C-alpha positions in Angstrom: 58.3 -11.5 14.4 54.7 -12.9 14.9 54.2 -16.3 13.3 51.4 -14.8 11.1 53.5 -12.1 9.7 56.5 -14.4 9.3 54.3 -16.8 7.3 53.0 -14.1 5.1 56.5 -12.7 4.5 57.9 -16.1 3.7 55.2 -16.9 1.3 55.6 -13.5 -0.4 59.3 -14.0 -0.6 59.0 -17.5 -2.0 56.4 -16.5 -4.5 58.4 -13.6 -5.8 61.5 -15.8 -5.8 63.3 -13.1 -3.7 65.6 -15.7 -2.1 67.2 -16.5 -5.6 69.0 -13.2 -5.4 71.2 -14.7 -2.8 71.9 -17.7 -5.0 70.2 -21.1 -5.7 71.6 -22.6 -2.5 69.9 -20.0 -0.3 66.6 -20.3 -2.2 66.7 -24.0 -2.0 67.5 -24.0 1.8 64.6 -21.7 2.5 62.2 -23.7 0.3 63.3 -27.0 2.0 62.9 -25.5 5.5 59.4 -24.4 4.6 58.6 -27.7 2.9 60.0 -29.6 6.0 57.4 -27.9 8.2 54.6 -29.2 5.9 52.9 -32.5 5.7 50.2 -34.2 3.7 47.8 -31.9 1.9 50.0 -28.9 2.9 52.8 -30.3 0.7 50.4 -30.5 -2.2 49.4 -26.9 -1.8 53.1 -25.9 -1.4 53.9 -27.7 -4.6 51.1 -26.0 -6.4 52.5 -22.6 -5.1 55.9 -23.6 -6.6 54.2 -24.2 -9.9 51.9 -21.1 -9.8 53.7 -18.5 -7.5 51.5 -15.7 -8.6 48.3 -17.3 -7.4 47.1 -15.2 -4.5 44.7 -17.8 -3.3 47.5 -20.3 -3.0 49.7 -17.8 -1.3 47.1 -17.1 1.3 46.4 -20.8 1.8 50.0 -21.7 2.3 50.5 -18.7 4.7 47.5 -19.9 6.7 48.8 -23.5 7.0 52.4 -22.3 7.6 51.5 -20.1 10.6 50.8 -22.8 13.2 53.9 -24.9 11.9 56.0 -21.8 12.6 54.5 -21.5 16.1 55.2 -25.2 16.8 58.9 -24.9 15.6 60.4 -21.7 17.0 63.9 -22.5 16.2 63.1 -23.0 12.5 61.0 -19.9 12.6 64.0 -17.9 13.9 66.2 -19.3 11.2 63.7 -18.4 8.4 63.2 -14.9 10.0 66.9 -14.3 9.7 66.9 -15.4 6.1 64.1 -12.9 5.4 66.0 -10.1 7.1 68.5 -10.4 4.2 65.9 -9.4 1.7 65.3 -5.5 2.0 62.7 -5.4 -0.8 60.0 -7.6 1.0 57.4 -5.4 2.6 54.4 -6.5 4.4 51.4 -4.0 4.7 48.6 -4.6 7.1 45.7 -2.1 7.0 43.0 -2.1 9.5 39.8 -0.1 9.2 37.2 -0.1 11.9 33.7 1.4 11.0 30.4 1.4 12.6 27.0 2.3 11.2 25.6 2.0 7.8 26.6 3.3 4.3 30.2 3.9 5.3 32.9 4.1 2.5 36.5 3.3 3.0 39.3 3.1 0.4 42.7 1.4 0.9 45.3 -0.5 -1.2 43.9 -4.0 -1.5 46.1 -5.4 -4.4 46.9 -9.0 -3.6 45.3 -8.7 -0.2 43.0 -11.0 1.8 40.1 -9.1 3.1 38.2 -10.3 6.2 34.9 -8.6 7.1 33.9 -9.2 10.7 30.4 -8.4 12.0 
């Protein structure tokens, strides 16, 4: 799994408390592994996410900061990926639309999404 997708999946699972289905021990193990990859300001953001899991901005920020940490620690990334595989309900959608010209209209599901417009 690509680090970016893994980071987004982990944050989504943690925010939805999906790991708790497997017991408090699994949820705590996963949370501690993610927390162990973080430092300084990242820990503050992660703690805020724990307090406000529904906050999309915090989810996006944690995922952005988590991605390079996962790339730097492939063994931990693999462990976390295996934990994610146990959760069938987590789905990640990535929509891409390429358009050229002016006055184009496109519609897609953007609920809880981060939208990046490149020019």
